[in-house]
Structures are given as structure tokens and as C-alpha cells.
Predicted model as a PDB file, atoms N, CA, C, CB and O in Angstrom, pLDDT in the B-factor column:
MODEL        1                                                                  
ATOM      1  N   MET A   1       0.587  19.875   2.134  1.00 81.00           N  
ATOM      2  CA  MET A   1       0.581  18.478   1.763  1.00 81.00           C  
ATOM      3  C   MET A   1       0.237  17.630   2.991  1.00 81.00           C  
ATOM      4  CB  MET A   1       1.947  18.065   1.166  1.00 81.00           C  
ATOM      5  O   MET A   1       0.931  17.699   4.005  1.00 81.00           O  
ATOM      6  N   ASN A   2      -0.803  16.851   2.903  1.00 92.00           N  
ATOM      7  CA  ASN A   2      -1.195  15.944   3.978  1.00 92.00           C  
ATOM      8  C   ASN A   2      -0.575  14.578   3.728  1.00 92.00           C  
ATOM      9  CB  ASN A   2      -2.740  15.835   4.083  1.00 92.00           C  
ATOM     10  O   ASN A   2      -0.580  14.073   2.606  1.00 92.00           O  
ATOM     11  N   THR A   3      -0.044  13.993   4.783  1.00 94.00           N  
ATOM     12  CA  THR A   3       0.513  12.640   4.702  1.00 94.00           C  
ATOM     13  C   THR A   3      -0.148  11.782   5.770  1.00 94.00           C  
ATOM     14  CB  THR A   3       2.068  12.652   4.877  1.00 94.00           C  
ATOM     15  O   THR A   3      -0.853  12.296   6.639  1.00 94.00           O  
ATOM     16  N   ILE A   4       0.079  10.486   5.708  1.00 93.00           N  
ATOM     17  CA  ILE A   4      -0.487   9.591   6.716  1.00 93.00           C  
ATOM     18  C   ILE A   4      -0.020  10.000   8.111  1.00 93.00           C  
ATOM     19  CB  ILE A   4      -0.093   8.128   6.426  1.00 93.00           C  
ATOM     20  O   ILE A   4      -0.790   9.927   9.068  1.00 93.00           O  
ATOM     21  N   SER A   5       1.220  10.425   8.228  1.00 91.00           N  
ATOM     22  CA  SER A   5       1.744  10.795   9.545  1.00 91.00           C  
ATOM     23  C   SER A   5       1.110  12.067  10.106  1.00 91.00           C  
ATOM     24  CB  SER A   5       3.239  10.976   9.464  1.00 91.00           C  
ATOM     25  O   SER A   5       1.246  12.342  11.298  1.00 91.00           O  
ATOM     26  N   SER A   6       0.422  12.844   9.273  1.00 92.00           N  
ATOM     27  CA  SER A   6      -0.225  14.065   9.754  1.00 92.00           C  
ATOM     28  C   SER A   6      -1.679  13.837  10.182  1.00 92.00           C  
ATOM     29  CB  SER A   6      -0.175  15.128   8.675  1.00 92.00           C  
ATOM     30  O   SER A   6      -2.334  14.756  10.673  1.00 92.00           O  
ATOM     31  N   LEU A   7      -2.182  12.612   9.997  1.00 93.00           N  
ATOM     32  CA  LEU A   7      -3.555  12.305  10.396  1.00 93.00           C  
ATOM     33  C   LEU A   7      -3.657  12.193  11.913  1.00 93.00           C  
ATOM     34  CB  LEU A   7      -4.035  11.003   9.731  1.00 93.00           C  
ATOM     35  O   LEU A   7      -2.678  11.893  12.596  1.00 93.00           O  
ATOM     36  N   LYS A   8      -4.846  12.436  12.419  1.00 94.00           N  
ATOM     37  CA  LYS A   8      -5.133  12.245  13.838  1.00 94.00           C  
ATOM     38  C   LYS A   8      -5.780  10.874  14.010  1.00 94.00           C  
ATOM     39  CB  LYS A   8      -6.062  13.384  14.393  1.00 94.00           C  
ATOM     40  O   LYS A   8      -6.323  10.312  13.058  1.00 94.00           O  
ATOM     41  N   ILE A   9      -5.720  10.351  15.205  1.00 94.00           N  
ATOM     42  CA  ILE A   9      -6.300   9.036  15.483  1.00 94.00           C  
ATOM     43  C   ILE A   9      -7.787   9.051  15.124  1.00 94.00           C  
ATOM     44  CB  ILE A   9      -6.098   8.643  16.980  1.00 94.00           C  
ATOM     45  O   ILE A   9      -8.530   9.943  15.535  1.00 94.00           O  
ATOM     46  N   GLY A  10      -8.205   8.043  14.347  1.00 94.00           N  
ATOM     47  CA  GLY A  10      -9.593   7.923  13.917  1.00 94.00           C  
ATOM     48  C   GLY A  10      -9.888   8.583  12.578  1.00 94.00           C  
ATOM     49  O   GLY A  10     -10.943   8.336  11.993  1.00 94.00           O  
ATOM     50  N   GLU A  11      -8.982   9.415  12.082  1.00 95.00           N  
ATOM     51  CA  GLU A  11      -9.198  10.089  10.803  1.00 95.00           C  
ATOM     52  C   GLU A  11      -9.018   9.123   9.644  1.00 95.00           C  
ATOM     53  CB  GLU A  11      -8.243  11.274  10.653  1.00 95.00           C  
ATOM     54  O   GLU A  11      -8.187   8.215   9.681  1.00 95.00           O  
ATOM     55  N   LYS A  12      -9.830   9.350   8.606  1.00 96.00           N  
ATOM     56  CA  LYS A  12      -9.756   8.538   7.393  1.00 96.00           C  
ATOM     57  C   LYS A  12      -9.327   9.424   6.238  1.00 96.00           C  
ATOM     58  CB  LYS A  12     -11.119   7.851   7.087  1.00 96.00           C  
ATOM     59  O   LYS A  12      -9.617  10.620   6.210  1.00 96.00           O  
ATOM     60  N   ALA A  13      -8.629   8.816   5.283  1.00 96.00           N  
ATOM     61  CA  ALA A  13      -8.167   9.553   4.115  1.00 96.00           C  
ATOM     62  C   ALA A  13      -7.948   8.567   2.969  1.00 96.00           C  
ATOM     63  CB  ALA A  13      -6.859  10.344   4.431  1.00 96.00           C  
ATOM     64  O   ALA A  13      -7.977   7.350   3.157  1.00 96.00           O  
ATOM     65  N   MET A  14      -7.728   9.124   1.778  1.00 96.00           N  
ATOM     66  CA  MET A  14      -7.465   8.308   0.605  1.00 96.00           C  
ATOM     67  C   MET A  14      -6.044   8.583   0.115  1.00 96.00           C  
ATOM     68  CB  MET A  14      -8.506   8.592  -0.515  1.00 96.00           C  
ATOM     69  O   MET A  14      -5.615   9.735   0.050  1.00 96.00           O  
ATOM     70  N   VAL A  15      -5.326   7.529  -0.225  1.00 96.00           N  
ATOM     71  CA  VAL A  15      -3.958   7.684  -0.722  1.00 96.00           C  
ATOM     72  C   VAL A  15      -4.007   8.391  -2.072  1.00 96.00           C  
ATOM     73  CB  VAL A  15      -3.238   6.299  -0.843  1.00 96.00           C  
ATOM     74  O   VAL A  15      -4.730   7.988  -2.984  1.00 96.00           O  
ATOM     75  N   LYS A  16      -3.217   9.455  -2.171  1.00 95.00           N  
ATOM     76  CA  LYS A  16      -3.182  10.274  -3.376  1.00 95.00           C  
ATOM     77  C   LYS A  16      -1.914  10.024  -4.189  1.00 95.00           C  
ATOM     78  CB  LYS A  16      -3.283  11.747  -3.010  1.00 95.00           C  
ATOM     79  O   LYS A  16      -1.964   9.945  -5.417  1.00 95.00           O  
ATOM     80  N   LYS A  17      -0.760   9.897  -3.489  1.00 93.00           N  
ATOM     81  CA  LYS A  17       0.516   9.790  -4.190  1.00 93.00           C  
ATOM     82  C   LYS A  17       1.575   9.197  -3.273  1.00 93.00           C  
ATOM     83  CB  LYS A  17       0.968  11.166  -4.709  1.00 93.00           C  
ATOM     84  O   LYS A  17       1.565   9.433  -2.065  1.00 93.00           O  
ATOM     85  N   LEU A  18       2.496   8.418  -3.860  1.00 94.00           N  
ATOM     86  CA  LEU A  18       3.649   7.898  -3.129  1.00 94.00           C  
ATOM     87  C   LEU A  18       4.870   8.705  -3.544  1.00 94.00           C  
ATOM     88  CB  LEU A  18       3.863   6.367  -3.402  1.00 94.00           C  
ATOM     89  O   LEU A  18       5.218   8.740  -4.724  1.00 94.00           O  
ATOM     90  N   ASN A  19       5.519   9.351  -2.590  1.00 92.00           N  
ATOM     91  CA  ASN A  19       6.682  10.201  -2.876  1.00 92.00           C  
ATOM     92  C   ASN A  19       7.991   9.456  -2.620  1.00 92.00           C  
ATOM     93  CB  ASN A  19       6.632  11.478  -2.024  1.00 92.00           C  
ATOM     94  O   ASN A  19       8.825   9.892  -1.826  1.00 92.00           O  
ATOM     95  N   CYS A  20       8.155   8.331  -3.302  1.00 91.00           N  
ATOM     96  CA  CYS A  20       9.382   7.544  -3.185  1.00 91.00           C  
ATOM     97  C   CYS A  20       9.576   6.748  -4.465  1.00 91.00           C  
ATOM     98  CB  CYS A  20       9.333   6.600  -1.946  1.00 91.00           C  
ATOM     99  O   CYS A  20       8.676   6.666  -5.301  1.00 91.00           O  
ATOM    100  N   ASN A  21      10.754   6.163  -4.610  1.00 92.00           N  
ATOM    101  CA  ASN A  21      11.089   5.404  -5.808  1.00 92.00           C  
ATOM    102  C   ASN A  21      11.760   4.091  -5.446  1.00 92.00           C  
ATOM    103  CB  ASN A  21      11.995   6.223  -6.725  1.00 92.00           C  
ATOM    104  O   ASN A  21      12.086   3.839  -4.286  1.00 92.00           O  
ATOM    105  N   GLY A  22      11.956   3.275  -6.440  1.00 93.00           N  
ATOM    106  CA  GLY A  22      12.744   2.058  -6.299  1.00 93.00           C  
ATOM    107  C   GLY A  22      12.155   1.028  -5.360  1.00 93.00           C  
ATOM    108  O   GLY A  22      10.945   0.806  -5.323  1.00 93.00           O  
ATOM    109  N   ALA A  23      13.049   0.401  -4.595  1.00 94.00           N  
ATOM    110  CA  ALA A  23      12.660  -0.706  -3.717  1.00 94.00           C  
ATOM    111  C   ALA A  23      11.671  -0.269  -2.637  1.00 94.00           C  
ATOM    112  CB  ALA A  23      13.894  -1.308  -3.064  1.00 94.00           C  
ATOM    113  O   ALA A  23      10.764  -1.027  -2.294  1.00 94.00           O  
ATOM    114  N   LEU A  24      11.830   0.937  -2.100  1.00 92.00           N  
ATOM    115  CA  LEU A  24      10.910   1.415  -1.067  1.00 92.00           C  
ATOM    116  C   LEU A  24       9.503   1.575  -1.626  1.00 92.00           C  
ATOM    117  CB  LEU A  24      11.401   2.747  -0.482  1.00 92.00           C  
ATOM    118  O   LEU A  24       8.531   1.200  -0.970  1.00 92.00           O  
ATOM    119  N   ARG A  25       9.383   2.127  -2.826  1.00 93.00           N  
ATOM    120  CA  ARG A  25       8.070   2.279  -3.474  1.00 93.00           C  
ATOM    121  C   ARG A  25       7.413   0.915  -3.666  1.00 93.00           C  
ATOM    122  CB  ARG A  25       8.212   3.002  -4.839  1.00 93.00           C  
ATOM    123  O   ARG A  25       6.227   0.746  -3.383  1.00 93.00           O  
ATOM    124  N   ARG A  26       8.188  -0.057  -4.149  1.00 94.00           N  
ATOM    125  CA  ARG A  26       7.678  -1.416  -4.372  1.00 94.00           C  
ATOM    126  C   ARG A  26       7.225  -2.029  -3.044  1.00 94.00           C  
ATOM    127  CB  ARG A  26       8.765  -2.310  -5.041  1.00 94.00           C  
ATOM    128  O   ARG A  26       6.174  -2.667  -2.976  1.00 94.00           O  
ATOM    129  N   HIS A  27       8.019  -1.835  -1.996  1.00 93.00           N  
ATOM    130  CA  HIS A  27       7.694  -2.370  -0.668  1.00 93.00           C  
ATOM    131  C   HIS A  27       6.371  -1.790  -0.163  1.00 93.00           C  
ATOM    132  CB  HIS A  27       8.830  -2.060   0.336  1.00 93.00           C  
ATOM    133  O   HIS A  27       5.516  -2.529   0.324  1.00 93.00           O  
ATOM    134  N   ILE A  28       6.203  -0.483  -0.277  1.00 91.00           N  
ATOM    135  CA  ILE A  28       4.972   0.176   0.175  1.00 91.00           C  
ATOM    136  C   ILE A  28       3.769  -0.320  -0.633  1.00 91.00           C  
ATOM    137  CB  ILE A  28       5.102   1.715   0.051  1.00 91.00           C  
ATOM    138  O   ILE A  28       2.704  -0.577  -0.072  1.00 91.00           O  
ATOM    139  N   MET A  29       3.941  -0.452  -1.933  1.00 92.00           N  
ATOM    140  CA  MET A  29       2.848  -0.929  -2.781  1.00 92.00           C  
ATOM    141  C   MET A  29       2.509  -2.386  -2.473  1.00 92.00           C  
ATOM    142  CB  MET A  29       3.215  -0.776  -4.264  1.00 92.00           C  
ATOM    143  O   MET A  29       1.338  -2.764  -2.507  1.00 92.00           O  
ATOM    144  N   ASP A  30       3.507  -3.204  -2.174  1.00 93.00           N  
ATOM    145  CA  ASP A  30       3.272  -4.612  -1.829  1.00 93.00           C  
ATOM    146  C   ASP A  30       2.472  -4.754  -0.543  1.00 93.00           C  
ATOM    147  CB  ASP A  30       4.599  -5.351  -1.691  1.00 93.00           C  
ATOM    148  O   ASP A  30       1.768  -5.747  -0.360  1.00 93.00           O  
ATOM    149  N   MET A  31       2.570  -3.773   0.352  1.00 91.00           N  
ATOM    150  CA  MET A  31       1.785  -3.800   1.593  1.00 91.00           C  
ATOM    151  C   MET A  31       0.335  -3.393   1.342  1.00 91.00           C  
ATOM    152  CB  MET A  31       2.413  -2.871   2.642  1.00 91.00           C  
ATOM    153  O   MET A  31      -0.491  -3.482   2.251  1.00 91.00           O  
ATOM    154  N   GLY A  32       0.010  -2.952   0.132  1.00 91.00           N  
ATOM    155  CA  GLY A  32      -1.365  -2.586  -0.198  1.00 91.00           C  
ATOM    156  C   GLY A  32      -1.620  -1.098  -0.247  1.00 91.00           C  
ATOM    157  O   GLY A  32      -2.748  -0.677  -0.505  1.00 91.00           O  
ATOM    158  N   LEU A  33      -0.602  -0.289  -0.007  1.00 92.00           N  
ATOM    159  CA  LEU A  33      -0.763   1.166  -0.030  1.00 92.00           C  
ATOM    160  C   LEU A  33      -0.573   1.677  -1.458  1.00 92.00           C  
ATOM    161  CB  LEU A  33       0.247   1.852   0.938  1.00 92.00           C  
ATOM    162  O   LEU A  33       0.529   2.050  -1.860  1.00 92.00           O  
ATOM    163  N   THR A  34      -1.658   1.685  -2.202  1.00 91.00           N  
ATOM    164  CA  THR A  34      -1.629   2.139  -3.585  1.00 91.00           C  
ATOM    165  C   THR A  34      -2.576   3.319  -3.757  1.00 91.00           C  
ATOM    166  CB  THR A  34      -2.005   0.993  -4.548  1.00 91.00           C  
ATOM    167  O   THR A  34      -3.438   3.562  -2.913  1.00 91.00           O  
ATOM    168  N   LYS A  35      -2.411   4.043  -4.845  1.00 93.00           N  
ATOM    169  CA  LYS A  35      -3.237   5.217  -5.118  1.00 93.00           C  
ATOM    170  C   LYS A  35      -4.720   4.843  -5.102  1.00 93.00           C  
ATOM    171  CB  LYS A  35      -2.856   5.842  -6.475  1.00 93.00           C  
ATOM    172  O   LYS A  35      -5.134   3.856  -5.709  1.00 93.00           O  
ATOM    173  N   GLY A  36      -5.503   5.649  -4.399  1.00 94.00           N  
ATOM    174  CA  GLY A  36      -6.956   5.460  -4.351  1.00 94.00           C  
ATOM    175  C   GLY A  36      -7.474   4.622  -3.204  1.00 94.00           C  
ATOM    176  O   GLY A  36      -8.685   4.566  -2.988  1.00 94.00           O  
ATOM    177  N   VAL A  37      -6.595   3.966  -2.458  1.00 95.00           N  
ATOM    178  CA  VAL A  37      -7.040   3.127  -1.345  1.00 95.00           C  
ATOM    179  C   VAL A  37      -7.317   3.997  -0.121  1.00 95.00           C  
ATOM    180  CB  VAL A  37      -5.980   2.044  -1.014  1.00 95.00           C  
ATOM    181  O   VAL A  37      -6.630   4.992   0.113  1.00 95.00           O  
ATOM    182  N   ASN A  38      -8.332   3.613   0.659  1.00 96.00           N  
ATOM    183  CA  ASN A  38      -8.698   4.347   1.871  1.00 96.00           C  
ATOM    184  C   ASN A  38      -7.923   3.809   3.064  1.00 96.00           C  
ATOM    185  CB  ASN A  38     -10.215   4.253   2.131  1.00 96.00           C  
ATOM    186  O   ASN A  38      -7.747   2.599   3.210  1.00 96.00           O  
ATOM    187  N   VAL A  39      -7.462   4.722   3.916  1.00 96.00           N  
ATOM    188  CA  VAL A  39      -6.738   4.351   5.130  1.00 96.00           C  
ATOM    189  C   VAL A  39      -7.361   5.064   6.328  1.00 96.00           C  
ATOM    190  CB  VAL A  39      -5.227   4.702   5.006  1.00 96.00           C  
ATOM    191  O   VAL A  39      -7.946   6.139   6.199  1.00 96.00           O  
ATOM    192  N   GLU A  40      -7.223   4.441   7.491  1.00 96.00           N  
ATOM    193  CA  GLU A  40      -7.684   5.053   8.741  1.00 96.00           C  
ATOM    194  C   GLU A  40      -6.562   4.909   9.756  1.00 96.00           C  
ATOM    195  CB  GLU A  40      -9.019   4.388   9.264  1.00 96.00           C  
ATOM    196  O   GLU A  40      -6.013   3.820   9.928  1.00 96.00           O  
ATOM    197  N   LEU A  41      -6.219   5.995  10.427  1.00 95.00           N  
ATOM    198  CA  LEU A  41      -5.184   5.943  11.453  1.00 95.00           C  
ATOM    199  C   LEU A  41      -5.794   5.363  12.724  1.00 95.00           C  
ATOM    200  CB  LEU A  41      -4.574   7.357  11.718  1.00 95.00           C  
ATOM    201  O   LEU A  41      -6.756   5.905  13.268  1.00 95.00           O  
ATOM    202  N   ILE A  42      -5.220   4.254  13.190  1.00 95.00           N  
ATOM    203  CA  ILE A  42      -5.730   3.572  14.388  1.00 95.00           C  
ATOM    204  C   ILE A  42      -5.025   4.074  15.639  1.00 95.00           C  
ATOM    205  CB  ILE A  42      -5.553   2.050  14.262  1.00 95.00           C  
ATOM    206  O   ILE A  42      -5.675   4.494  16.596  1.00 95.00           O  
ATOM    207  N   LYS A  43      -3.686   4.031  15.633  1.00 94.00           N  
ATOM    208  CA  LYS A  43      -2.958   4.497  16.818  1.00 94.00           C  
ATOM    209  C   LYS A  43      -1.483   4.696  16.507  1.00 94.00           C  
ATOM    210  CB  LYS A  43      -3.119   3.504  17.975  1.00 94.00           C  
ATOM    211  O   LYS A  43      -0.957   4.209  15.507  1.00 94.00           O  
ATOM    212  N   TYR A  44      -0.840   5.429  17.403  1.00 92.00           N  
ATOM    213  CA  TYR A  44       0.606   5.614  17.397  1.00 92.00           C  
ATOM    214  C   TYR A  44       1.181   4.735  18.494  1.00 92.00           C  
ATOM    215  CB  TYR A  44       1.001   7.121  17.603  1.00 92.00           C  
ATOM    216  O   TYR A  44       0.533   4.523  19.520  1.00 92.00           O  
ATOM    217  N   ALA A  45       2.376   4.226  18.296  1.00 90.00           N  
ATOM    218  CA  ALA A  45       3.072   3.498  19.355  1.00 90.00           C  
ATOM    219  C   ALA A  45       3.418   4.494  20.470  1.00 90.00           C  
ATOM    220  CB  ALA A  45       4.368   2.784  18.803  1.00 90.00           C  
ATOM    221  O   ALA A  45       3.433   5.699  20.221  1.00 90.00           O  
ATOM    222  N   PRO A  46       3.694   4.023  21.685  1.00 90.00           N  
ATOM    223  CA  PRO A  46       3.977   4.936  22.802  1.00 90.00           C  
ATOM    224  C   PRO A  46       5.061   5.981  22.519  1.00 90.00           C  
ATOM    225  CB  PRO A  46       4.381   4.138  23.994  1.00 90.00           C  
ATOM    226  O   PRO A  46       4.955   7.110  22.997  1.00 90.00           O  
ATOM    227  N   MET A  47       6.084   5.636  21.764  1.00 88.00           N  
ATOM    228  CA  MET A  47       7.142   6.589  21.445  1.00 88.00           C  
ATOM    229  C   MET A  47       6.893   7.295  20.101  1.00 88.00           C  
ATOM    230  CB  MET A  47       8.492   5.873  21.417  1.00 88.00           C  
ATOM    231  O   MET A  47       7.753   8.031  19.617  1.00 88.00           O  
ATOM    232  N   GLY A  48       5.710   7.066  19.502  1.00 82.00           N  
ATOM    233  CA  GLY A  48       5.349   7.741  18.262  1.00 82.00           C  
ATOM    234  C   GLY A  48       5.719   7.002  16.990  1.00 82.00           C  
ATOM    235  O   GLY A  48       5.367   7.447  15.898  1.00 82.00           O  
ATOM    236  N   ASP A  49       6.413   5.896  17.105  1.00 88.00           N  
ATOM    237  CA  ASP A  49       6.828   5.146  15.919  1.00 88.00           C  
ATOM    238  C   ASP A  49       6.857   3.666  16.277  1.00 88.00           C  
ATOM    239  CB  ASP A  49       8.228   5.627  15.397  1.00 88.00           C  
ATOM    240  O   ASP A  49       7.533   3.313  17.242  1.00 88.00           O  
ATOM    241  N   PRO A  50       6.176   2.788  15.571  1.00 93.00           N  
ATOM    242  CA  PRO A  50       5.485   2.966  14.299  1.00 93.00           C  
ATOM    243  C   PRO A  50       4.055   3.473  14.450  1.00 93.00           C  
ATOM    244  CB  PRO A  50       5.474   1.671  13.551  1.00 93.00           C  
ATOM    245  O   PRO A  50       3.575   3.744  15.551  1.00 93.00           O  
ATOM    246  N   ILE A  51       3.397   3.588  13.304  1.00 94.00           N  
ATOM    247  CA  ILE A  51       2.008   4.030  13.220  1.00 94.00           C  
ATOM    248  C   ILE A  51       1.173   2.841  12.770  1.00 94.00           C  
ATOM    249  CB  ILE A  51       1.845   5.248  12.237  1.00 94.00           C  
ATOM    250  O   ILE A  51       1.575   2.106  11.868  1.00 94.00           O  
ATOM    251  N   GLU A  52       0.017   2.647  13.390  1.00 96.00           N  
ATOM    252  CA  GLU A  52      -0.868   1.563  12.972  1.00 96.00           C  
ATOM    253  C   GLU A  52      -2.029   2.147  12.179  1.00 96.00           C  
ATOM    254  CB  GLU A  52      -1.388   0.758  14.198  1.00 96.00           C  
ATOM    255  O   GLU A  52      -2.707   3.067  12.635  1.00 96.00           O  
ATOM    256  N   ILE A  53      -2.250   1.596  10.974  1.00 96.00           N  
ATOM    257  CA  ILE A  53      -3.347   2.050  10.117  1.00 96.00           C  
ATOM    258  C   ILE A  53      -4.224   0.866   9.735  1.00 96.00           C  
ATOM    259  CB  ILE A  53      -2.804   2.754   8.847  1.00 96.00           C  
ATOM    260  O   ILE A  53      -3.785  -0.283   9.761  1.00 96.00           O  
ATOM    261  N   ARG A  54      -5.460   1.163   9.384  1.00 96.00           N  
ATOM    262  CA  ARG A  54      -6.368   0.137   8.860  1.00 96.00           C  
ATOM    263  C   ARG A  54      -6.471   0.374   7.362  1.00 96.00           C  
ATOM    264  CB  ARG A  54      -7.797   0.188   9.560  1.00 96.00           C  
ATOM    265  O   ARG A  54      -6.765   1.481   6.912  1.00 96.00           O  
ATOM    266  N   ILE A  55      -6.225  -0.676   6.603  1.00 95.00           N  
ATOM    267  CA  ILE A  55      -6.250  -0.607   5.151  1.00 95.00           C  
ATOM    268  C   ILE A  55      -6.766  -1.929   4.597  1.00 95.00           C  
ATOM    269  CB  ILE A  55      -4.844  -0.282   4.586  1.00 95.00           C  
ATOM    270  O   ILE A  55      -6.315  -2.999   5.007  1.00 95.00           O  
ATOM    271  N   ARG A  56      -7.699  -1.853   3.680  1.00 91.00           N  
ATOM    272  CA  ARG A  56      -8.242  -3.043   3.009  1.00 91.00           C  
ATOM    273  C   ARG A  56      -8.715  -4.112   4.005  1.00 91.00           C  
ATOM    274  CB  ARG A  56      -7.187  -3.642   2.078  1.00 91.00           C  
ATOM    275  O   ARG A  56      -8.613  -5.308   3.732  1.00 91.00           O  
ATOM    276  N   GLY A  57      -9.231  -3.673   5.158  1.00 91.00           N  
ATOM    277  CA  GLY A  57      -9.797  -4.607   6.126  1.00 91.00           C  
ATOM    278  C   GLY A  57      -8.813  -5.233   7.101  1.00 91.00           C  
ATOM    279  O   GLY A  57      -9.192  -6.136   7.847  1.00 91.00           O  
ATOM    280  N   TYR A  58      -7.565  -4.785   7.119  1.00 92.00           N  
ATOM    281  CA  TYR A  58      -6.608  -5.308   8.083  1.00 92.00           C  
ATOM    282  C   TYR A  58      -5.785  -4.165   8.671  1.00 92.00           C  
ATOM    283  CB  TYR A  58      -5.688  -6.358   7.423  1.00 92.00           C  
ATOM    284  O   TYR A  58      -5.739  -3.067   8.116  1.00 92.00           O  
ATOM    285  N   GLU A  59      -5.136  -4.439   9.802  1.00 95.00           N  
ATOM    286  CA  GLU A  59      -4.308  -3.439  10.456  1.00 95.00           C  
ATOM    287  C   GLU A  59      -2.857  -3.623  10.021  1.00 95.00           C  
ATOM    288  CB  GLU A  59      -4.438  -3.535  11.997  1.00 95.00           C  
ATOM    289  O   GLU A  59      -2.353  -4.743   9.946  1.00 95.00           O  
ATOM    290  N   LEU A  60      -2.208  -2.522   9.741  1.00 94.00           N  
ATOM    291  CA  LEU A  60      -0.828  -2.529   9.257  1.00 94.00           C  
ATOM    292  C   LEU A  60      -0.022  -1.515  10.050  1.00 94.00           C  
ATOM    293  CB  LEU A  60      -0.764  -2.216   7.734  1.00 94.00           C  
ATOM    294  O   LEU A  60      -0.466  -0.385  10.254  1.00 94.00           O  
ATOM    295  N   SER A  61       1.152  -1.912  10.495  1.00 94.00           N  
ATOM    296  CA  SER A  61       2.060  -0.983  11.175  1.00 94.00           C  
ATOM    297  C   SER A  61       3.152  -0.571  10.198  1.00 94.00           C  
ATOM    298  CB  SER A  61       2.677  -1.627  12.464  1.00 94.00           C  
ATOM    299  O   SER A  61       3.789  -1.414   9.564  1.00 94.00           O  
ATOM    300  N   ILE A  62       3.358   0.736  10.087  1.00 94.00           N  
ATOM    301  CA  ILE A  62       4.406   1.252   9.214  1.00 94.00           C  
ATOM    302  C   ILE A  62       5.250   2.262   9.984  1.00 94.00           C  
ATOM    303  CB  ILE A  62       3.799   1.899   7.939  1.00 94.00           C  
ATOM    304  O   ILE A  62       4.790   2.872  10.949  1.00 94.00           O  
ATOM    305  N   ARG A  63       6.483   2.424   9.540  1.00 93.00           N  
ATOM    306  CA  ARG A  63       7.363   3.403  10.170  1.00 93.00           C  
ATOM    307  C   ARG A  63       6.871   4.810   9.874  1.00 93.00           C  
ATOM    308  CB  ARG A  63       8.814   3.227   9.685  1.00 93.00           C  
ATOM    309  O   ARG A  63       6.269   5.068   8.832  1.00 93.00           O  
ATOM    310  N   LYS A  64       7.133   5.702  10.796  1.00 92.00           N  
ATOM    311  CA  LYS A  64       6.746   7.100  10.603  1.00 92.00           C  
ATOM    312  C   LYS A  64       7.457   7.694   9.385  1.00 92.00           C  
ATOM    313  CB  LYS A  64       7.066   7.928  11.866  1.00 92.00           C  
ATOM    314  O   LYS A  64       6.883   8.516   8.671  1.00 92.00           O  
ATOM    315  N   SER A  65       8.700   7.282   9.148  1.00 91.00           N  
ATOM    316  CA  SER A  65       9.451   7.778   7.989  1.00 91.00           C  
ATOM    317  C   SER A  65       8.796   7.348   6.674  1.00 91.00           C  
ATOM    318  CB  SER A  65      10.903   7.274   8.040  1.00 91.00           C  
ATOM    319  O   SER A  65       8.857   8.082   5.687  1.00 91.00           O  
ATOM    320  N   GLU A  66       8.172   6.171   6.651  1.00 92.00           N  
ATOM    321  CA  GLU A  66       7.446   5.717   5.460  1.00 92.00           C  
ATOM    322  C   GLU A  66       6.122   6.463   5.337  1.00 92.00           C  
ATOM    323  CB  GLU A  66       7.198   4.188   5.516  1.00 92.00           C  
ATOM    324  O   GLU A  66       5.721   6.840   4.235  1.00 92.00           O  
ATOM    325  N   ALA A  67       5.443   6.679   6.459  1.00 93.00           N  
ATOM    326  CA  ALA A  67       4.156   7.361   6.461  1.00 93.00           C  
ATOM    327  C   ALA A  67       4.289   8.796   5.954  1.00 93.00           C  
ATOM    328  CB  ALA A  67       3.556   7.353   7.866  1.00 93.00           C  
ATOM    329  O   ALA A  67       3.350   9.337   5.369  1.00 93.00           O  
ATOM    330  N   CYS A  68       5.435   9.408   6.173  1.00 93.00           N  
ATOM    331  CA  CYS A  68       5.684  10.787   5.699  1.00 93.00           C  
ATOM    332  C   CYS A  68       5.794  10.867   4.176  1.00 93.00           C  
ATOM    333  CB  CYS A  68       6.967  11.337   6.331  1.00 93.00           C  
ATOM    334  O   CYS A  68       5.682  11.949   3.600  1.00 93.00           O  
ATOM    335  N   LEU A  69       6.011   9.734   3.533  1.00 93.00           N  
ATOM    336  CA  LEU A  69       6.176   9.690   2.076  1.00 93.00           C  
ATOM    337  C   LEU A  69       4.871   9.435   1.331  1.00 93.00           C  
ATOM    338  CB  LEU A  69       7.172   8.624   1.708  1.00 93.00           C  
ATOM    339  O   LEU A  69       4.839   9.459   0.101  1.00 93.00           O  
ATOM    340  N   ILE A  70       3.797   9.191   2.077  1.00 94.00           N  
ATOM    341  CA  ILE A  70       2.522   8.814   1.457  1.00 94.00           C  
ATOM    342  C   ILE A  70       1.537   9.968   1.583  1.00 94.00           C  
ATOM    343  CB  ILE A  70       1.941   7.527   2.110  1.00 94.00           C  
ATOM    344  O   ILE A  70       1.005  10.221   2.664  1.00 94.00           O  
ATOM    345  N   GLU A  71       1.297  10.666   0.480  1.00 95.00           N  
ATOM    346  CA  GLU A  71       0.350  11.784   0.452  1.00 95.00           C  
ATOM    347  C   GLU A  71      -1.071  11.247   0.472  1.00 95.00           C  
ATOM    348  CB  GLU A  71       0.577  12.676  -0.796  1.00 95.00           C  
ATOM    349  O   GLU A  71      -1.385  10.262  -0.195  1.00 95.00           O  
ATOM    350  N   VAL A  72      -1.932  11.913   1.251  1.00 95.00           N  
ATOM    351  CA  VAL A  72      -3.331  11.519   1.331  1.00 95.00           C  
ATOM    352  C   VAL A  72      -4.240  12.730   1.126  1.00 95.00           C  
ATOM    353  CB  VAL A  72      -3.625  10.851   2.683  1.00 95.00           C  
ATOM    354  O   VAL A  72      -3.821  13.881   1.248  1.00 95.00           O  
ATOM    355  N   GLU A  73      -5.476  12.431   0.815  1.00 94.00           N  
ATOM    356  CA  GLU A  73      -6.509  13.465   0.642  1.00 94.00           C  
ATOM    357  C   GLU A  73      -7.620  13.140   1.626  1.00 94.00           C  
ATOM    358  CB  GLU A  73      -7.055  13.524  -0.854  1.00 94.00           C  
ATOM    359  O   GLU A  73      -8.186  12.047   1.603  1.00 94.00           O  
ATOM    360  N   LYS A  74      -7.925  14.102   2.493  1.00 87.00           N  
ATOM    361  CA  LYS A  74      -8.957  13.882   3.519  1.00 87.00           C  
ATOM    362  C   LYS A  74     -10.338  14.013   2.940  1.00 87.00           C  
ATOM    363  CB  LYS A  74      -8.792  14.861   4.670  1.00 87.00           C  
ATOM    364  O   LYS A  74     -11.326  13.860   3.659  1.00 87.00           O  
TER     365      LYS A  74                                                      
ENDMDL                                                                          
END                                                                             
């Protein structure tokens, strides 16, 4: 299973599935991370958390714990 957190810097992928429920799922979807959207990993913070991704033309920082819940297809 590939997740956003398993991508390397510069890699692009498409969101396949969100492995969460309730308020966290709604929060992730409100940020624009929905099934079928393309993401690109821009960089990791110096300590590895958070992760910066490019989605829908803007940069978004998400926690590594959230990125582990988002399945992607390369």
C-alpha cells in the first residue's frame, strides 16, 4: 500500500482512498484531498514532520500521521 508519506520528494501520485472516518476524514476532504486528485510531494520538514505537498495548484502542509492515512497510486 502506497501512501503520501511513502512518496519521495518530487514524486507525483493520485489519491486512491482515505483510510479514516468521522471528523478527520471530513477535515482531510475539506483541505482538498479527495479521491482522484493529483498530489506532488514537495518537501519534508527538517525533523520529518510535517510534509509539504502540492495539490490543486497550491502548497499544503499536513502531518505525517495524516499522510499515512491517504492511499495513493503512482
